[in-house]
C-alpha positions as CSV (number, residue, x, y, z in Angstrom):
1,X,-41.4,18.8,-26.1
2,X,-40.7,15.2,-25.0
3,X,-37.1,14.4,-23.8
4,X,-35.5,11.5,-25.7
5,X,-35.3,8.3,-23.6
6,X,-31.5,8.0,-24.1
7,X,-30.9,11.6,-22.9
8,X,-33.2,10.9,-19.9
9,X,-31.3,7.7,-19.0
10,X,-27.9,9.3,-19.4
11,X,-29.0,12.2,-17.2
12,X,-30.3,9.8,-14.5
13,X,-27.1,7.8,-14.4
14,X,-24.8,10.8,-14.6
15,X,-26.6,12.5,-11.7
16,X,-26.4,9.3,-9.6
17,X,-22.7,9.0,-10.3
18,X,-22.1,12.6,-9.3
19,X,-24.0,12.1,-6.0
20,X,-22.2,8.8,-5.3
21,X,-18.8,10.3,-5.9
22,X,-19.6,13.3,-3.8
23,X,-20.7,11.1,-0.9
24,X,-17.6,9.1,-1.3
25,X,-15.4,12.2,-1.3
26,X,-17.0,13.5,1.8
27,X,-16.6,10.1,3.5
28,X,-13.0,9.8,2.5
29,X,-12.2,13.3,3.9
30,X,-13.9,12.4,7.2
31,X,-12.2,9.0,7.3
32,X,-8.8,10.7,6.7
33,X,-9.4,13.0,9.7
34,X,-10.4,10.0,11.8
35,X,-7.5,7.5,11.0
36,X,-4.8,9.8,9.6
37,X,-2.2,9.0,7.0
38,X,-1.3,5.6,8.5
39,X,-4.9,4.4,8.5
40,X,-5.5,5.7,4.9
41,X,-2.3,3.9,3.8
42,X,-3.6,0.7,5.3
43,X,-7.0,1.3,3.7
44,X,-5.4,1.8,0.3
45,X,-3.3,-1.4,0.4
46,X,-6.2,-3.6,1.4
47,X,-8.6,-1.9,-1.0
48,X,-6.2,-2.4,-3.9
49,X,-6.0,-6.1,-3.1
50,X,-9.8,-6.2,-2.9
51,X,-10.1,-4.4,-6.2
52,X,-7.7,-6.9,-7.8
53,X,-9.9,-9.8,-6.7
54,X,-13.1,-8.2,-7.7
55,X,-11.7,-7.4,-11.2
56,X,-11.7,-11.1,-11.9
57,X,-15.5,-10.9,-12.5
58,X,-15.4,-7.5,-14.1
59,X,-16.8,-8.2,-17.6
60,X,-19.7,-10.4,-16.5
61,X,-22.2,-7.5,-15.7
62,X,-21.6,-6.0,-19.1
63,X,-22.0,-9.3,-20.9
64,X,-25.2,-9.9,-19.0
65,X,-26.5,-6.5,-19.9
66,X,-25.9,-7.1,-23.6
67,X,-27.5,-10.6,-23.5
68,X,-30.5,-9.3,-21.5
69,X,-31.0,-6.4,-23.9
70,X,-31.3,-8.8,-26.8
71,X,-33.4,-11.5,-25.1
72,X,-34.7,-11.1,-21.6
73,X,-35.3,-14.8,-21.0
74,X,-31.8,-15.7,-22.1
75,X,-30.4,-13.0,-19.8
76,X,-32.4,-14.4,-16.9
77,X,-31.0,-17.9,-17.5
78,X,-27.5,-16.5,-17.8
79,X,-28.0,-14.5,-14.5
80,X,-28.9,-17.7,-12.6
81,X,-26.0,-19.7,-14.0
82,X,-23.4,-17.1,-13.5
83,X,-24.8,-16.2,-10.1
84,X,-24.3,-19.8,-9.0
85,X,-20.8,-19.8,-10.4
86,X,-20.0,-16.5,-8.6
87,X,-21.4,-17.8,-5.3
88,X,-19.2,-20.9,-5.5
89,X,-16.0,-19.2,-6.7
90,X,-16.6,-16.1,-4.4
91,X,-17.2,-18.3,-1.4
92,X,-13.9,-20.2,-2.0
93,X,-11.9,-17.0,-2.5
94,X,-13.6,-15.3,0.5
95,X,-12.7,-18.3,2.7
96,X,-9.2,-18.4,1.4
97,X,-8.7,-14.7,2.1
98,X,-10.2,-15.0,5.6
99,X,-8.3,-18.1,6.6
100,X,-5.0,-16.8,5.2
101,X,-5.3,-13.2,6.1
102,X,-2.2,-13.2,8.2
103,X,-0.1,-14.6,5.4
104,X,-1.6,-12.3,2.8
105,X,-1.1,-9.3,5.1
106,X,2.6,-10.2,5.3
107,X,2.9,-10.6,1.6
108,X,1.3,-7.2,1.1
109,X,4.0,-5.7,3.3
110,X,2.0,-4.9,6.5
111,X,1.1,-7.5,9.0
112,X,-1.4,-5.1,10.6
113,X,-3.7,-5.6,7.5
114,X,-4.9,-8.9,9.0
115,X,-8.2,-7.4,10.4
116,X,-8.9,-5.4,7.1
117,X,-8.4,-8.6,5.0
118,X,-10.7,-10.6,7.2
119,X,-13.3,-7.9,7.1
120,X,-13.3,-7.6,3.4
121,X,-13.6,-11.3,2.8
122,X,-17.5,-11.2,2.7
123,X,-17.4,-8.4,0.2
124,X,-15.4,-10.5,-2.2
125,X,-18.5,-12.8,-2.4
126,X,-21.2,-10.1,-2.4
127,X,-19.8,-7.3,-4.7
128,X,-19.7,-9.3,-7.9
129,X,-23.2,-10.6,-7.3
130,X,-24.5,-7.1,-6.9
131,X,-22.7,-6.0,-10.0
132,X,-24.2,-8.9,-11.9
133,X,-27.7,-7.9,-10.7
134,X,-27.1,-4.4,-11.9
135,X,-25.9,-5.7,-15.3
136,X,-29.2,-7.6,-15.6
137,X,-31.2,-4.5,-14.7
138,X,-29.2,-2.4,-17.2
139,X,-30.1,-4.9,-19.9
140,X,-33.7,-4.3,-19.0
141,X,-33.1,-0.6,-19.1
142,X,-34.1,-0.1,-15.5
143,X,-31.7,2.9,-15.1
144,X,-33.8,4.6,-12.4
145,X,-33.6,1.5,-10.1
146,X,-29.9,1.2,-10.7
147,X,-29.2,4.8,-10.0
148,X,-31.3,4.8,-6.8
149,X,-29.7,1.6,-5.5
150,X,-26.2,3.1,-6.1
151,X,-27.0,6.3,-4.2
152,X,-28.7,4.5,-1.3
153,X,-25.9,1.9,-1.1
154,X,-23.2,4.6,-1.0
155,X,-25.0,6.7,1.6
156,X,-25.6,3.7,3.9
157,X,-22.1,2.4,3.4
158,X,-20.3,5.6,4.1
159,X,-22.5,6.5,7.1
160,X,-22.1,3.1,8.7
161,X,-18.4,3.0,7.9
162,X,-17.7,6.3,9.6
163,X,-19.8,5.5,12.6
164,X,-18.1,2.1,13.1
165,X,-14.6,3.5,12.6
166,X,-15.3,6.3,15.0
167,X,-16.4,3.8,17.7
168,X,-13.5,1.3,17.1
169,X,-10.7,3.8,16.9
170,X,-9.9,3.6,20.6
171,X,-9.0,-0.1,19.9
172,X,-6.4,0.8,17.3
173,X,-6.2,1.9,13.7
174,X,-5.8,-1.6,12.4
175,X,-9.1,-2.7,13.9
176,X,-10.9,0.5,12.9
177,X,-9.7,0.2,9.3
178,X,-10.5,-3.5,9.3
179,X,-14.1,-2.8,10.5
180,X,-14.8,-0.4,7.6
181,X,-14.2,-3.2,5.1
182,X,-17.3,-5.0,6.3
183,X,-19.2,-2.2,4.7
184,X,-17.6,-2.4,1.2
185,X,-20.7,-4.2,-0.1
């Protein structure tokens, strides 16, 4: 008996999501043991700020997936135009966050977030572009590629993050937590 394509795609994505969340959970537990409650608190504040900025491009991957599913060539054209827009806007926002990290850290209530904000600035540029690419692949129904990229990305990101935090911890929690944001991509 042949498995319906929709069921196969759903299973592939669900399995990848479970693996990604499990890797993230393991990474968060180990990170908590490394940096303690203070470090996790700093991580949460900076990550919330990052999430807010990334949310600004949130609907674009879905729109691109819908457009690409209907007409691939229109989706490809939309991908190029929106990518250019995201590169320009993301570069501006990244530079603003990097140059004003001290002020933003004070506004967020913790001046020690300066390193974390500087470190996450490149991710503000890269994460929306990666989401846009995955939206395009989703429109082309390339669910296996998307699932594999998500698992590989998470495994690499968590492994590198923990390794860097472990080695930078002697220089202070603020620097160790800041270094991990370089890997949010």
